[in-house]
C-alpha positions as CSV (number, residue, x, y, z in Angstrom):
1,X,-5.2,-29.6,-28.0
2,X,-3.6,-31.0,-31.4
3,X,-0.5,-29.6,-32.0
4,X,-1.9,-28.6,-35.8
5,X,-4.9,-27.2,-34.1
6,X,-2.7,-24.8,-31.9
7,X,-0.5,-23.8,-35.1
8,X,-3.2,-22.8,-36.5
9,X,-4.8,-20.8,-33.9
10,X,-1.1,-19.0,-33.5
11,X,-1.4,-18.2,-37.2
12,X,-4.6,-16.2,-36.8
13,X,-3.2,-15.1,-33.5
14,X,-0.1,-15.4,-31.4
15,X,-2.1,-14.1,-28.5
16,X,-5.4,-16.4,-28.6
17,X,-4.3,-17.9,-24.9
18,X,-2.4,-15.7,-23.0
19,X,-1.0,-16.0,-19.5
20,X,-2.6,-13.0,-18.4
21,X,-6.3,-12.4,-17.9
22,X,-8.3,-12.8,-20.9
23,X,-10.1,-9.0,-19.6
24,X,-7.0,-7.8,-19.7
25,X,-6.6,-9.1,-23.7
26,X,-10.2,-7.9,-24.4
27,X,-9.3,-4.3,-23.0
28,X,-6.0,-4.4,-25.1
29,X,-7.8,-5.7,-28.2
30,X,-10.2,-2.4,-27.8
31,X,-7.5,-0.1,-26.9
32,X,-5.6,-1.6,-30.2
33,X,-8.7,-0.9,-32.2
34,X,-8.9,2.9,-30.8
35,X,-5.3,3.5,-32.4
36,X,-5.9,1.3,-35.2
37,X,-8.9,3.9,-36.1
38,X,-6.8,7.0,-34.6
39,X,-4.2,6.1,-37.7
40,X,-2.0,5.6,-35.2
41,X,-2.0,9.0,-33.4
42,X,-3.0,8.8,-30.1
43,X,-1.7,10.4,-26.9
44,X,-2.9,8.0,-24.8
45,X,-1.4,10.2,-21.5
46,X,-3.9,12.7,-22.9
47,X,-6.8,10.1,-22.8
48,X,-9.3,11.4,-20.2
49,X,-9.6,8.8,-17.4
50,X,-13.5,8.8,-18.3
51,X,-13.2,7.7,-21.4
52,X,-15.2,5.0,-22.8
53,X,-15.1,3.1,-26.4
54,X,-16.7,0.3,-27.6
55,X,-18.2,-0.4,-23.9
56,X,-14.9,-0.5,-22.4
57,X,-13.6,2.0,-19.6
58,X,-10.7,2.6,-21.7
59,X,-9.3,6.1,-20.5
60,X,-9.1,3.9,-16.9
61,X,-7.8,1.0,-18.1
62,X,-5.1,2.7,-20.0
63,X,-3.9,4.8,-17.1
64,X,-3.9,1.4,-14.9
65,X,-1.6,0.0,-17.7
66,X,0.8,3.2,-17.6
67,X,0.6,2.9,-13.5
68,X,1.2,-0.8,-13.4
69,X,4.0,-1.1,-15.6
70,X,6.3,-2.7,-13.5
71,X,4.3,-5.9,-12.6
72,X,3.3,-6.3,-16.5
73,X,4.7,-9.2,-18.3
74,X,7.3,-8.8,-20.7
75,X,4.7,-9.6,-23.5
76,X,2.3,-7.6,-22.5
77,X,4.8,-4.3,-22.2
78,X,5.6,-5.3,-25.9
79,X,2.3,-5.3,-27.0
80,X,1.2,-1.8,-25.4
81,X,4.8,-0.3,-26.7
82,X,3.2,-1.3,-30.3
83,X,0.6,0.9,-29.7
84,X,2.5,3.8,-28.0
85,X,1.2,3.0,-24.5
86,X,4.3,3.6,-22.4
87,X,5.1,3.5,-18.9
88,X,4.3,6.8,-16.7
89,X,6.9,7.1,-14.1
90,X,4.3,9.7,-11.9
91,X,1.9,7.2,-11.7
92,X,4.0,4.2,-10.8
93,X,5.4,6.4,-7.9
94,X,2.0,7.3,-7.1
95,X,0.8,3.5,-7.0
96,X,3.8,2.3,-5.3
97,X,3.2,4.9,-2.6
98,X,-0.4,3.8,-2.0
99,X,0.5,0.3,-1.6
100,X,3.2,0.9,0.7
101,X,0.3,2.6,3.2
102,X,-0.2,0.1,5.9
103,X,-3.4,-1.2,5.8
104,X,-5.8,0.0,8.7
105,X,-7.7,-2.9,10.5
106,X,-11.1,-2.9,11.6
107,X,-10.0,-3.0,15.1
108,X,-7.7,-0.2,14.5
109,X,-10.9,1.5,12.6
110,X,-13.2,1.0,15.5
111,X,-10.7,2.9,18.3
112,X,-10.2,5.9,15.8
113,X,-13.7,6.2,15.4
114,X,-14.3,5.5,19.2
115,X,-11.3,8.5,20.0
116,X,-13.2,10.8,17.3
117,X,-16.5,10.0,19.4
118,X,-15.1,10.5,22.8
119,X,-13.7,14.1,21.4
120,X,-17.1,14.8,20.2
121,X,-18.6,14.1,23.1
122,X,-16.6,16.1,25.2
123,X,-16.7,19.1,23.2
124,X,-20.4,18.7,22.7
125,X,-21.7,16.9,25.8
126,X,-23.9,14.5,23.4
127,X,-23.5,11.8,21.2
128,X,-26.2,13.1,18.7
129,X,-23.7,13.3,15.7
130,X,-25.1,14.1,12.6
131,X,-24.5,11.9,9.5
132,X,-22.3,14.2,7.6
133,X,-20.1,15.4,10.1
134,X,-16.2,14.9,10.4
135,X,-14.2,15.0,13.6
136,X,-10.6,16.4,13.2
137,X,-8.5,13.6,15.3
138,X,-4.7,13.9,16.1
139,X,-3.0,10.3,15.1
140,X,0.5,9.2,15.0
141,X,1.6,8.0,11.5
142,X,4.8,5.8,11.2
143,X,7.0,6.9,8.8
144,X,9.4,5.0,6.6
145,X,12.0,4.5,9.0
146,X,9.9,3.6,11.9
147,X,10.1,7.3,13.3
148,X,6.3,8.5,14.2
149,X,4.8,11.8,13.3
150,X,1.5,13.5,14.2
151,X,-0.8,14.2,11.5
152,X,-4.6,15.3,11.7
153,X,-7.2,13.3,9.9
154,X,-10.6,14.1,9.3
155,X,-13.0,11.2,10.9
156,X,-16.2,10.6,9.3
157,X,-18.1,10.4,12.5
158,X,-21.5,10.5,11.4
159,X,-20.8,7.8,8.7
160,X,-18.6,5.4,11.3
161,X,-22.0,6.0,13.7
162,X,-24.3,5.1,11.0
163,X,-22.6,2.2,9.9
164,X,-21.2,0.9,13.0
165,X,-25.0,0.8,14.3
166,X,-26.3,-0.7,10.9
167,X,-23.8,-3.8,11.9
168,X,-24.2,-3.8,15.5
169,X,-24.9,-7.3,15.3
170,X,-21.1,-8.0,14.8
171,X,-19.9,-6.3,17.4
172,X,-18.3,-7.6,20.5
173,X,-20.2,-6.9,24.1
174,X,-17.0,-5.1,24.9
175,X,-17.1,-2.7,22.0
176,X,-20.6,-1.8,22.6
177,X,-20.1,-1.0,26.4
178,X,-17.4,1.2,24.7
179,X,-20.1,3.0,22.5
180,X,-22.6,3.1,25.6
181,X,-20.1,4.7,27.9
182,X,-19.9,7.9,25.4
183,X,-23.7,8.0,25.3
184,X,-24.7,6.1,22.1
185,X,-28.1,5.4,23.2
186,X,-28.9,2.0,20.6
187,X,-25.6,0.4,22.1
C-alpha cells in the first residue's frame, strides 16, 4: 500500500488495520457506540451478560474483555479504558482457575463412564440406564501441590451411554467388550 494512502486511512481511523482480530474491533465499535449513545454514563460491571446491541452480544463480549484483561494487547486495554471498561479481578481469577484445571482425555472420560456404569449395574442389577440419570462417583482429583483428594462427581451416565451408542463405530473392540461385560446389549 502506498504510504500516502496508509496515512489517509490512519487519519480517518488509527485502528483501521489492527493487529488483533477484526471481530474484536467490530465488537469494540459496538461497545463504543453504546457508550456514546449513553453520553459516557455506562456501568459496564452492571451490564447484563444477555445484553444485545446492534446485533452484537455486547454483554458477553464486555464480560469476556473484563475477564481476559491480562491477555489483551496494551492498545486494546487503552481503547477499553477510554470508554470505561476495566479489568475485573474476580472474573480474571475465575478464568485463570478454569484454565488451570487439567483437561480430561477421551480415554479418561470413557473410563469414568465405565466406572459409573459398573456402580449402577452393581446397585441396580441391570444396564438399562434412563437418559437423564446421573451417577455419583468418587474420583481422585490432583491438587495444585500434586496431592490428591477424593471428590464426588456426578457422571451423566444416561447421556454417556446414549452418546457412546451413537458413536459406537468409533469405539475399539476392547471398549465394546468392556461395555458388554457390564450388560450393555448393543455392545
